[in-house]
Each structure stands twice: as C-alpha cells, then as structure tokens.
Phi, psi and omega in degrees: 000311185294329184269342183272095182280163179293327178279142180289124180234139179304144182303322181299321179292317179300319182291321177295322176298321178298320179296319179295319179298319179298315179298318179295319182297328183260003177070029181228162179242017181297153180288135171241108184296138181264168183296314177059254184277005177081006183243333184283146171295150171212177179154214186207193182298325188245358181224131176243128178245125179250098185272146173230091185297332180298320180268347182078015183238141174239143174259120179257116184254128177278126182220067176242073187296155010272339189228021177054042174294144187273080176287169179302315181295319181296317177302316180298315182294320179299315181297316183291322178295320176296319180299320180296320178292321179296330182275353176256108188291354177281351181251135181239346183210156180225132169260124181258123182212181185247145174258002181257120184302132172081357181214133173280299172198133178282358175098204185299147180277106184295337177292339176282347186246009188225124176074018180248179181275158174304324179296322178292318178301319180295316179298317181295315183292326175298323179291323177295315177302315183297318178302311182298313182297317182291318180287318183295326183259007183298141176284343179287156169282124179246126178234130178268127171256092191273100187250035179180181179301144190216066180272164166048239183299332175295317176298316180303318180299318179292329180292342175284344185280166180277338185203146184227128176243126183245138176290140182276079178223124185300343179277346185267081180267155182222142178162170176261099188256027186304322184298334178295339178260007182079018182247145178261127177296130179299164186300327183282335168297311181301313181301317182296315179294317181298322178298331184271316188244358179094162189294309186295314180296322179292319180299314180295314183297319182288317180296319183271353182060044188288140169245118187268125169291167190310311183298318179290324178299319178291319181296317182282342176095011180284340169234161184261334178214148170237125184224164175305146188306321183288351182253005186298309184291319180295324177293319178297321179293323176294320180295318183293329178296323178295315179298328184278357173285344180275136177306134186305314187298319181291315180294316182296318179293323177293316178300314180298320179297317182291330188255354187301313185297318181293315179294317182297328181298320176284317183304319182282348182235022186302310183297316180295323179295320177296314180298320178297318180296313181298317179297318182291310187288341180279348181298141180303318182297320180290318178299320179295319179296317180294317179298318179297317180296317179295323177295322178295321178297319179297320179296320179296319179294324180292000000 
C-alpha cells in the first residue's frame, strides 16, 4: 500500500523505494538487494527471498534466529518483502518457510510486550495487525512450507496462507496456544482459525491452547498436507503450481470475496483493537506472567 502510488511508477523504482523505506524503518543504511531482473536473491537482515521469475514463484525464508520471533523489525521486514514481490508482476506466488532449524516461528516477541511503554505496545500491535492484513489480503498465492514448530503468532502467519504443508516430525506442533501463557487470542486470530477448522474445533483449540502434532493437525484441518521433512518445500512448490493454473483474476476475486468479511472486521476496529491490547498487556498481572515466562525461558537456555 505504502509503495503503490496513484501515479504509475516502474516496478524497479518501487522496489528500490521499498529498500530505502526498509532501511529507514530499521534505522540502518545497509543495502537491500532488489528483485531487478526477477532472478537475484534479495531481502534484509531477517528475511531472505529467493525469486524464480521463470516459474513466477519466490521462496521467502524467515531468518531471525534462534526461533524467528516476530519482533517489530522482523514484522516490518516481512511486510516490505511481500510488498516488493506484489509490485513485481512477474511473480504470482510465494512459498513461506523457515531458515532456522527446527522452528518455523515461535510467534510474537514477548520482549516487545513486557516492560515497555504503552506507546511501544501500540506501535508493536499495529505492526502485528499490518502483517496479518497484508498477508491475508495478498493477491499472490501464499503457501506455507512449515518445517519446524509453529505456535501462536507463527501459526497465525501460516493461517493467512492459501495452503499449508507441514513436516512429519512429532516435535513440529502447530496451534494458537495463547491461553497457556495467560493471554487471550484477539478476535481476528479467532476468526482466522475458525475459518480454517470450523467453530467447534476452534473453540476447543483456543480455550485449551492446543498445539497439534502433525497427524492431529492434518485431521483437524489446520494443515492441508503432512509430508516427510525433506519433501516440505518441494511439496509446497507443487501445490502452488496447481493454484497458479487458475486465471489470476478469477482466483484473486474469489479469494477477496471469501476473505472480505474477516478482514473488514479488523479494519473497522483497528484502533479499538490496539487500545484493547495496550490495556490488557499493561495490566500488572499480565506483566508479571510475561516476566515469569521470560525468566523460565532464560533458565532453560542456561
């Protein structure tokens, strides 16, 4: 949205503007390679994009080690990388996967939600909203190649995609487990999950904070395929090829029609949702719970 001006601008110029915007947003002047001829890798500190203009597909790899937590900077980089691909008409699909062994994404960065100011909480939550809106409403075909554990915000990111492939590893669980941390999943998290697995299954999963291992994930419908780990990316590429056999205009209009009500519900309540989040996360009881959880994580690492 931010890069797509009303005046027609060449895609190459838009992508370079995106790179400058990314550097400004992160307070750095490092080079961010642009798509250019549609063949070169590009990305940022935390996102690597491997484009294949011949097939019209790009592989977007999350690389914010150790566990791809969704920090404010990471959220910004993900949105800008997706935007760059959307502005290059040679690309029709994206495979989203992880560059961190054993984990797709551990979800929201709890350090962004603990011990900070209300203004910071608001900024962070707006970035989370923006990521969801941009991925959920993207005209591109998005397929998740889930090659690691995928709880909470990581799960939410995959739920924005059109199709999900999960590696068959019992350690690679997926789900919205917010209640286990004493946190309530926002209504748009709930809506997204409910759209995928249905009301009853979503109600049970959200209340219990369930994380589904591969066989259960496939059974409940939160993923579409479970395959051997070494076949996750190739299977995702095969799936995306099937989606791309459909004329873009028909598929895009159908996707927009199916998702409009869910997206509009957040769009019309964005400010109130931010205020609710800031009010909730600022509570002493929530801050204490988050601090305790973070301390436990530090002890485990130690």
